[in-house]
N, C-alpha and C positions, 0 to 999 in steps of 0.2 A: 016433691018428696019431703015429707016432714019427718024428722028424726033420722038417725043413721049418719055415719060419718060422711061428710062431703056433700050433703044435700044443699040445695040452693038457699034454704032459709037458715043456714048456719054460718058462723064465723069462727075461725080459730082463735082461741083465747089463750093459747100458750102451748109449749111443747117441751119435751125433755128427751135428750139423746143419751143412751147408755154409753158407758165409758168405752166399750169395744165397738160402738157404732152399729151394733146388730139390731137394736131395738129403738123405736121412737114412740113416745107417748104423746098423743095429740089431744088437747083439751078443746072441746067445742062448746060454743055458746049457742043454745037452741031454745026455741019456744019462749023468747023474750027474757032470757036471763038464766034459765036452767042450764045445767052442764051435762055433757056426755064425754066419755073418755075412751079413746081408741088406741090400742097398741098395734103398731105396724112392724112387721118383720118381712124378711125376704119372701116368706111363704104366704103372706096375706095379712089380713086385719082382724083383730079381735076386739069387740066392744066389752068394756069392763063394767060390771054392775056396781053402781055407786051407792054409798050409804046415806047420802043427802042430796038435796036438789042443787046445791051450789058447791063447786069444787075449785080449789086453787092450789098453788104451790107444788106442782107435780115435780118429783125428783126420783131418780134411780139410785139404788145403792151402788157402790163402786163395782161390785161383781155382776151387776145387772139382774140379780136374782129377786130383788124386791123393789116394788114401786111404792113410793110414799106420797101422800097428798093430804090436804086439809079439806074437810067437808062440813057443811051445815045445812039446815033446812028448817022449815016451820016446826017449832016445838022441839028442835034438836040443837043442842049447843054446839059451838064450833069445836072440832076435834081433829086429831091427826090419825090417819088410817094407813095401813100397809097391806 
């Protein structure tokens, strides 16, 4: 399986747990260095569309309502996204 959370060609590149423990964001290193981001809940998993090829610094707001991270890619400067 290529792409998608938990495939054999992927490695976890980090995670962030919400303050209430209800949400976990898992950052995956896929396709030789690109990123994928998945939010896990008790109900299942949701893949987040990313604004750039490489993501880091995943963090939840205190209330768990906002996920923030940095992203960059070819021709795209490093920036913070929510």
